[in-house]
mmCIF file of the N, C-alpha and C atoms, coordinates in Angstrom:
data_MODEL
# 
_entry.id   MODEL 
# 
loop_
_atom_site.group_PDB 
_atom_site.id 
_atom_site.type_symbol 
_atom_site.label_atom_id 
_atom_site.label_alt_id 
_atom_site.label_comp_id 
_atom_site.label_asym_id 
_atom_site.label_entity_id 
_atom_site.label_seq_id 
_atom_site.pdbx_PDB_ins_code 
_atom_site.Cartn_x 
_atom_site.Cartn_y 
_atom_site.Cartn_z 
_atom_site.occupancy 
_atom_site.B_iso_or_equiv 
_atom_site.pdbx_formal_charge 
_atom_site.auth_seq_id 
_atom_site.auth_comp_id 
_atom_site.auth_asym_id 
_atom_site.auth_atom_id 
_atom_site.pdbx_PDB_model_num 
ATOM 1   N N  . MET A 1 1  ? 11.360 -10.546 24.772 1.00 0.00 ? 1  MET A N  1 
ATOM 2   C CA . MET A 1 1  ? 12.126 -10.081 23.633 1.00 0.00 ? 1  MET A CA 1 
ATOM 3   C C  . MET A 1 1  ? 12.615 -8.659  23.896 1.00 0.00 ? 1  MET A C  1 
ATOM 4   N N  . PRO A 1 2  ? 13.855 -8.391  23.554 1.00 0.00 ? 2  PRO A N  1 
ATOM 5   C CA . PRO A 1 2  ? 14.383 -7.041  23.761 1.00 0.00 ? 2  PRO A CA 1 
ATOM 6   C C  . PRO A 1 2  ? 13.876 -6.057  22.705 1.00 0.00 ? 2  PRO A C  1 
ATOM 7   N N  . THR A 1 3  ? 13.884 -4.792  23.072 1.00 0.00 ? 3  THR A N  1 
ATOM 8   C CA . THR A 1 3  ? 13.525 -3.712  22.153 1.00 0.00 ? 3  THR A CA 1 
ATOM 9   C C  . THR A 1 3  ? 14.804 -2.994  21.769 1.00 0.00 ? 3  THR A C  1 
ATOM 10  N N  . TYR A 1 4  ? 15.016 -2.836  20.474 1.00 0.00 ? 4  TYR A N  1 
ATOM 11  C CA . TYR A 1 4  ? 16.212 -2.167  19.962 1.00 0.00 ? 4  TYR A CA 1 
ATOM 12  C C  . TYR A 1 4  ? 15.816 -0.848  19.329 1.00 0.00 ? 4  TYR A C  1 
ATOM 13  N N  . GLN A 1 5  ? 16.688 0.151   19.443 1.00 0.00 ? 5  GLN A N  1 
ATOM 14  C CA . GLN A 1 5  ? 16.441 1.455   18.853 1.00 0.00 ? 5  GLN A CA 1 
ATOM 15  C C  . GLN A 1 5  ? 17.379 1.635   17.664 1.00 0.00 ? 5  GLN A C  1 
ATOM 16  N N  . TYR A 1 6  ? 16.832 2.171   16.576 1.00 0.00 ? 6  TYR A N  1 
ATOM 17  C CA . TYR A 1 6  ? 17.590 2.390   15.351 1.00 0.00 ? 6  TYR A CA 1 
ATOM 18  C C  . TYR A 1 6  ? 17.434 3.831   14.898 1.00 0.00 ? 6  TYR A C  1 
ATOM 19  N N  . ARG A 1 7  ? 18.402 4.292   14.106 1.00 0.00 ? 7  ARG A N  1 
ATOM 20  C CA . ARG A 1 7  ? 18.352 5.632   13.516 1.00 0.00 ? 7  ARG A CA 1 
ATOM 21  C C  . ARG A 1 7  ? 18.653 5.505   12.035 1.00 0.00 ? 7  ARG A C  1 
ATOM 22  N N  . CYS A 1 8  ? 17.782 6.128   11.224 1.00 0.00 ? 8  CYS A N  1 
ATOM 23  C CA . CYS A 1 8  ? 17.982 6.129   9.777  1.00 0.00 ? 8  CYS A CA 1 
ATOM 24  C C  . CYS A 1 8  ? 19.069 7.145   9.452  1.00 0.00 ? 8  CYS A C  1 
ATOM 25  N N  . GLU A 1 9  ? 20.074 6.721   8.693  1.00 0.00 ? 9  GLU A N  1 
ATOM 26  C CA . GLU A 1 9  ? 21.170 7.611   8.328  1.00 0.00 ? 9  GLU A CA 1 
ATOM 27  C C  . GLU A 1 9  ? 20.789 8.543   7.183  1.00 0.00 ? 9  GLU A C  1 
ATOM 28  N N  . LYS A 1 10 ? 19.679 8.257   6.507  1.00 0.00 ? 10 LYS A N  1 
ATOM 29  C CA . LYS A 1 10 ? 19.240 9.101   5.393  1.00 0.00 ? 10 LYS A CA 1 
ATOM 30  C C  . LYS A 1 10 ? 18.355 10.248  5.866  1.00 0.00 ? 10 LYS A C  1 
ATOM 31  N N  . CYS A 1 11 ? 17.307 9.942   6.662  1.00 0.00 ? 11 CYS A N  1 
ATOM 32  C CA . CYS A 1 11 ? 16.360 10.989  7.078  1.00 0.00 ? 11 CYS A CA 1 
ATOM 33  C C  . CYS A 1 11 ? 16.462 11.353  8.559  1.00 0.00 ? 11 CYS A C  1 
ATOM 34  N N  . GLY A 1 12 ? 17.213 10.574  9.354  1.00 0.00 ? 12 GLY A N  1 
ATOM 35  C CA . GLY A 1 12 ? 17.410 10.883  10.766 1.00 0.00 ? 12 GLY A CA 1 
ATOM 36  C C  . GLY A 1 12 ? 16.332 10.378  11.703 1.00 0.00 ? 12 GLY A C  1 
ATOM 37  N N  . LYS A 1 13 ? 15.350 9.653   11.191 1.00 0.00 ? 13 LYS A N  1 
ATOM 38  C CA . LYS A 1 13 ? 14.244 9.145   12.016 1.00 0.00 ? 13 LYS A CA 1 
ATOM 39  C C  . LYS A 1 13 ? 14.752 8.120   13.028 1.00 0.00 ? 13 LYS A C  1 
ATOM 40  N N  . LEU A 1 14 ? 14.331 8.280   14.299 1.00 0.00 ? 14 LEU A N  1 
ATOM 41  C CA . LEU A 1 14 ? 14.607 7.290   15.339 1.00 0.00 ? 14 LEU A CA 1 
ATOM 42  C C  . LEU A 1 14 ? 13.387 6.395   15.467 1.00 0.00 ? 14 LEU A C  1 
ATOM 43  N N  . PHE A 1 15 ? 13.595 5.080   15.535 1.00 0.00 ? 15 PHE A N  1 
ATOM 44  C CA . PHE A 1 15 ? 12.487 4.167   15.708 1.00 0.00 ? 15 PHE A CA 1 
ATOM 45  C C  . PHE A 1 15 ? 12.940 2.950   16.492 1.00 0.00 ? 15 PHE A C  1 
ATOM 46  N N  . GLU A 1 16 ? 11.977 2.256   17.099 1.00 0.00 ? 16 GLU A N  1 
ATOM 47  C CA . GLU A 1 16 ? 12.253 1.073   17.913 1.00 0.00 ? 16 GLU A CA 1 
ATOM 48  C C  . GLU A 1 16 ? 11.614 -0.154  17.295 1.00 0.00 ? 16 GLU A C  1 
ATOM 49  N N  . GLN A 1 17 ? 12.253 -1.306  17.507 1.00 0.00 ? 17 GLN A N  1 
ATOM 50  C CA . GLN A 1 17 ? 11.700 -2.582  17.070 1.00 0.00 ? 17 GLN A CA 1 
ATOM 51  C C  . GLN A 1 17 ? 11.935 -3.611  18.165 1.00 0.00 ? 17 GLN A C  1 
ATOM 52  N N  . THR A 1 18 ? 10.902 -4.384  18.448 1.00 0.00 ? 18 THR A N  1 
ATOM 53  C CA . THR A 1 18 ? 11.024 -5.501  19.375 1.00 0.00 ? 18 THR A CA 1 
ATOM 54  C C  . THR A 1 18 ? 11.303 -6.734  18.538 1.00 0.00 ? 18 THR A C  1 
ATOM 55  N N  . GLU A 1 19 ? 12.405 -7.418  18.834 1.00 0.00 ? 19 GLU A N  1 
ATOM 56  C CA . GLU A 1 19 ? 12.809 -8.555  18.016 1.00 0.00 ? 19 GLU A CA 1 
ATOM 57  C C  . GLU A 1 19 ? 13.654 -9.535  18.808 1.00 0.00 ? 19 GLU A C  1 
ATOM 58  N N  . HIS A 1 20 ? 13.727 -10.756 18.305 1.00 0.00 ? 20 HIS A N  1 
ATOM 59  C CA . HIS A 1 20 ? 14.592 -11.771 18.903 1.00 0.00 ? 20 HIS A CA 1 
ATOM 60  C C  . HIS A 1 20 ? 16.049 -11.375 18.667 1.00 0.00 ? 20 HIS A C  1 
ATOM 61  N N  . VAL A 1 21 ? 16.936 -11.881 19.491 1.00 0.00 ? 21 VAL A N  1 
ATOM 62  C CA . VAL A 1 21 ? 18.361 -11.581 19.355 1.00 0.00 ? 21 VAL A CA 1 
ATOM 63  C C  . VAL A 1 21 ? 18.871 -12.011 17.974 1.00 0.00 ? 21 VAL A C  1 
ATOM 64  N N  . ALA A 1 22 ? 18.370 -13.122 17.441 1.00 0.00 ? 22 ALA A N  1 
ATOM 65  C CA . ALA A 1 22 ? 18.789 -13.611 16.130 1.00 0.00 ? 22 ALA A CA 1 
ATOM 66  C C  . ALA A 1 22 ? 18.390 -12.635 15.011 1.00 0.00 ? 22 ALA A C  1 
ATOM 67  N N  . GLN A 1 23 ? 17.284 -11.917 15.170 1.00 0.00 ? 23 GLN A N  1 
ATOM 68  C CA . GLN A 1 23 ? 16.828 -10.964 14.162 1.00 0.00 ? 23 GLN A CA 1 
ATOM 69  C C  . GLN A 1 23 ? 17.613 -9.658  14.227 1.00 0.00 ? 23 GLN A C  1 
ATOM 70  N N  . HIS A 1 24 ? 18.256 -9.393  15.343 1.00 0.00 ? 24 HIS A N  1 
ATOM 71  C CA . HIS A 1 24 ? 18.949 -8.130  15.558 1.00 0.00 ? 24 HIS A CA 1 
ATOM 72  C C  . HIS A 1 24 ? 20.046 -7.887  14.528 1.00 0.00 ? 24 HIS A C  1 
ATOM 73  N N  . SER A 1 25 ? 20.668 -8.920  14.032 1.00 0.00 ? 25 SER A N  1 
ATOM 74  C CA . SER A 1 25 ? 21.763 -8.756  13.083 1.00 0.00 ? 25 SER A CA 1 
ATOM 75  C C  . SER A 1 25 ? 21.277 -8.650  11.636 1.00 0.00 ? 25 SER A C  1 
ATOM 76  N N  . GLY A 1 26 ? 19.982 -8.730  11.411 1.00 0.00 ? 26 GLY A N  1 
ATOM 77  C CA . GLY A 1 26 ? 19.430 -8.679  10.063 1.00 0.00 ? 26 GLY A CA 1 
ATOM 78  C C  . GLY A 1 26 ? 19.324 -7.272  9.497  1.00 0.00 ? 26 GLY A C  1 
ATOM 79  N N  . GLN A 1 27 ? 18.841 -7.176  8.260  1.00 0.00 ? 27 GLN A N  1 
ATOM 80  C CA . GLN A 1 27 ? 18.658 -5.898  7.573  1.00 0.00 ? 27 GLN A CA 1 
ATOM 81  C C  . GLN A 1 27 ? 17.401 -5.212  8.089  1.00 0.00 ? 27 GLN A C  1 
ATOM 82  N N  . HIS A 1 28 ? 17.473 -3.917  8.337  1.00 0.00 ? 28 HIS A N  1 
ATOM 83  C CA . HIS A 1 28 ? 16.325 -3.158  8.816  1.00 0.00 ? 28 HIS A CA 1 
ATOM 84  C C  . HIS A 1 28 ? 15.994 -2.045  7.832  1.00 0.00 ? 28 HIS A C  1 
ATOM 85  N N  . VAL A 1 29 ? 14.711 -1.666  7.798  1.00 0.00 ? 29 VAL A N  1 
ATOM 86  C CA . VAL A 1 29 ? 14.225 -0.653  6.869  1.00 0.00 ? 29 VAL A CA 1 
ATOM 87  C C  . VAL A 1 29 ? 13.578 0.477   7.655  1.00 0.00 ? 29 VAL A C  1 
ATOM 88  N N  . CYS A 1 30 ? 13.891 1.711   7.291  1.00 0.00 ? 30 CYS A N  1 
ATOM 89  C CA . CYS A 1 30 ? 13.305 2.879   7.938  1.00 0.00 ? 30 CYS A CA 1 
ATOM 90  C C  . CYS A 1 30 ? 11.808 2.943   7.628  1.00 0.00 ? 30 CYS A C  1 
ATOM 91  N N  . PRO A 1 31 ? 10.954 3.084   8.666  1.00 0.00 ? 31 PRO A N  1 
ATOM 92  C CA . PRO A 1 31 ? 9.520  3.140   8.421  1.00 0.00 ? 31 PRO A CA 1 
ATOM 93  C C  . PRO A 1 31 ? 9.066  4.458   7.778  1.00 0.00 ? 31 PRO A C  1 
ATOM 94  N N  . GLN A 1 32 ? 9.910  5.480   7.803  1.00 0.00 ? 32 GLN A N  1 
ATOM 95  C CA . GLN A 1 32 ? 9.534  6.787   7.249  1.00 0.00 ? 32 GLN A CA 1 
ATOM 96  C C  . GLN A 1 32 ? 9.899  6.918   5.773  1.00 0.00 ? 32 GLN A C  1 
ATOM 97  N N  . CYS A 1 33 ? 11.154 6.599   5.435  1.00 0.00 ? 33 CYS A N  1 
ATOM 98  C CA . CYS A 1 33 ? 11.599 6.815   4.054  1.00 0.00 ? 33 CYS A CA 1 
ATOM 99  C C  . CYS A 1 33 ? 11.902 5.531   3.291  1.00 0.00 ? 33 CYS A C  1 
ATOM 100 N N  . GLY A 1 34 ? 11.937 4.379   3.984  1.00 0.00 ? 34 GLY A N  1 
ATOM 101 C CA . GLY A 1 34 ? 12.190 3.101   3.321  1.00 0.00 ? 34 GLY A CA 1 
ATOM 102 C C  . GLY A 1 34 ? 13.657 2.796   3.078  1.00 0.00 ? 34 GLY A C  1 
ATOM 103 N N  . SER A 1 35 ? 14.555 3.626   3.564  1.00 0.00 ? 35 SER A N  1 
ATOM 104 C CA . SER A 1 35 ? 15.989 3.417   3.370  1.00 0.00 ? 35 SER A CA 1 
ATOM 105 C C  . SER A 1 35 ? 16.474 2.215   4.192  1.00 0.00 ? 35 SER A C  1 
ATOM 106 N N  . THR A 1 36 ? 17.485 1.532   3.665  1.00 0.00 ? 36 THR A N  1 
ATOM 107 C CA . THR A 1 36 ? 18.112 0.434   4.401  1.00 0.00 ? 36 THR A CA 1 
ATOM 108 C C  . THR A 1 36 ? 19.392 0.896   5.096  1.00 0.00 ? 36 THR A C  1 
ATOM 109 N N  . ALA A 1 37 ? 19.705 2.198   5.017  1.00 0.00 ? 37 ALA A N  1 
ATOM 110 C CA . ALA A 1 37 ? 20.873 2.766   5.702  1.00 0.00 ? 37 ALA A CA 1 
ATOM 111 C C  . ALA A 1 37 ? 20.451 3.081   7.138  1.00 0.00 ? 37 ALA A C  1 
ATOM 112 N N  . VAL A 1 38 ? 20.372 2.026   7.947  1.00 0.00 ? 38 VAL A N  1 
ATOM 113 C CA . VAL A 1 38 ? 19.879 2.124   9.321  1.00 0.00 ? 38 VAL A CA 1 
ATOM 114 C C  . VAL A 1 38 ? 20.974 1.666   10.270 1.00 0.00 ? 38 VAL A C  1 
ATOM 115 N N  . ALA A 1 39 ? 21.201 2.437   11.344 1.00 0.00 ? 39 ALA A N  1 
ATOM 116 C CA . ALA A 1 39 ? 22.236 2.108   12.324 1.00 0.00 ? 39 ALA A CA 1 
ATOM 117 C C  . ALA A 1 39 ? 21.610 1.860   13.686 1.00 0.00 ? 39 ALA A C  1 
ATOM 118 N N  . HIS A 1 40 ? 22.139 0.868   14.385 1.00 0.00 ? 40 HIS A N  1 
ATOM 119 C CA . HIS A 1 40 ? 21.680 0.569   15.741 1.00 0.00 ? 40 HIS A CA 1 
ATOM 120 C C  . HIS A 1 40 ? 22.126 1.682   16.673 1.00 0.00 ? 40 HIS A C  1 
ATOM 121 N N  . GLN A 1 41 ? 21.220 2.149   17.527 1.00 0.00 ? 41 GLN A N  1 
ATOM 122 C CA . GLN A 1 41 ? 21.522 3.179   18.512 1.00 0.00 ? 41 GLN A CA 1 
ATOM 123 C C  . GLN A 1 41 ? 21.518 2.542   19.893 1.00 0.00 ? 41 GLN A C  1 
ATOM 124 N N  . PRO A 1 42 ? 22.644 2.534   20.592 1.00 0.00 ? 42 PRO A N  1 
ATOM 125 C CA . PRO A 1 42 ? 22.655 1.996   21.953 1.00 0.00 ? 42 PRO A CA 1 
ATOM 126 C C  . PRO A 1 42 ? 21.704 2.792   22.844 1.00 0.00 ? 42 PRO A C  1 
ATOM 127 N N  . THR A 1 43 ? 21.011 2.107   23.711 1.00 0.00 ? 43 THR A N  1 
ATOM 128 C CA . THR A 1 43 ? 20.063 2.766   24.610 1.00 0.00 ? 43 THR A CA 1 
ATOM 129 C C  . THR A 1 43 ? 20.529 2.614   26.048 1.00 0.00 ? 43 THR A C  1 
ATOM 130 N N  . ARG A 1 44 ? 20.139 3.570   26.873 1.00 0.00 ? 44 ARG A N  1 
ATOM 131 C CA . ARG A 1 44 ? 20.461 3.501   28.293 1.00 0.00 ? 44 ARG A CA 1 
ATOM 132 C C  . ARG A 1 44 ? 19.493 2.561   28.991 1.00 0.00 ? 44 ARG A C  1 
ATOM 133 N N  . PHE A 1 45 ? 19.967 1.982   30.071 1.00 0.00 ? 45 PHE A N  1 
ATOM 134 C CA . PHE A 1 45 ? 19.092 1.159   30.887 1.00 0.00 ? 45 PHE A CA 1 
ATOM 135 C C  . PHE A 1 45 ? 19.533 1.280   32.331 1.00 0.00 ? 45 PHE A C  1 
ATOM 136 N N  . THR A 1 46 ? 18.640 0.960   33.237 1.00 0.00 ? 46 THR A N  1 
ATOM 137 C CA . THR A 1 46 ? 18.936 0.987   34.662 1.00 0.00 ? 46 THR A CA 1 
ATOM 138 C C  . THR A 1 46 ? 18.761 -0.409  35.212 1.00 0.00 ? 46 THR A C  1 
ATOM 139 N N  . ALA A 1 47 ? 19.775 -0.895  35.871 1.00 0.00 ? 47 ALA A N  1 
ATOM 140 C CA . ALA A 1 47 ? 19.692 -2.225  36.487 1.00 0.00 ? 47 ALA A CA 1 
ATOM 141 C C  . ALA A 1 47 ? 19.110 -2.074  37.882 1.00 0.00 ? 47 ALA A C  1 
ATOM 142 N N  . MET A 1 48 ? 18.050 -2.797  38.152 1.00 0.00 ? 48 MET A N  1 
ATOM 143 C CA . MET A 1 48 ? 17.411 -2.754  39.457 1.00 0.00 ? 48 MET A CA 1 
ATOM 144 C C  . MET A 1 48 ? 17.844 -3.997  40.241 1.00 0.00 ? 48 MET A C  1 
ATOM 145 N N  . THR A 1 49 ? 18.302 -3.787  41.453 1.00 0.00 ? 49 THR A N  1 
ATOM 146 C CA . THR A 1 49 ? 18.686 -4.899  42.295 1.00 0.00 ? 49 THR A CA 1 
ATOM 147 C C  . THR A 1 49 ? 17.936 -4.819  43.615 1.00 0.00 ? 49 THR A C  1 
ATOM 148 N N  . SER A 1 50 ? 17.865 -5.927  44.293 1.00 0.00 ? 50 SER A N  1 
ATOM 149 C CA . SER A 1 50 ? 17.167 -5.929  45.575 1.00 0.00 ? 50 SER A CA 1 
ATOM 150 C C  . SER A 1 50 ? 18.117 -5.575  46.722 1.00 0.00 ? 50 SER A C  1 
ATOM 151 N N  . LYS A 1 51 ? 19.397 -5.545  46.413 1.00 0.00 ? 51 LYS A N  1 
ATOM 152 C CA . LYS A 1 51 ? 20.413 -5.252  47.431 1.00 0.00 ? 51 LYS A CA 1 
ATOM 153 C C  . LYS A 1 51 ? 20.583 -3.751  47.583 1.00 0.00 ? 51 LYS A C  1 
ATOM 154 N N  . LYS A 1 52 ? 20.530 -3.255  48.815 1.00 0.00 ? 52 LYS A N  1 
ATOM 155 C CA . LYS A 1 52 ? 20.727 -1.834  49.066 1.00 0.00 ? 52 LYS A CA 1 
ATOM 156 C C  . LYS A 1 52 ? 22.176 -1.569  49.367 1.00 0.00 ? 52 LYS A C  1 
ATOM 157 N N  . SER A 1 53 ? 22.686 -0.454  48.867 1.00 0.00 ? 53 SER A N  1 
ATOM 158 C CA . SER A 1 53 ? 24.097 -0.128  49.115 1.00 0.00 ? 53 SER A CA 1 
ATOM 159 C C  . SER A 1 53 ? 24.256 0.991   50.098 1.00 0.00 ? 53 SER A C  1 
# 
């Protein structure tokens, strides 16, 4: 399951949730203030390959 990062637009708290892709489009609640004004934050990732360049 992927881990998604969210940011509360009310208090600014960043938090992560591990969820199925189907749950990703659902409503999320800030664990700090309880607000539903939560935005998905894109995260960086590094792709590892076995091929050397």
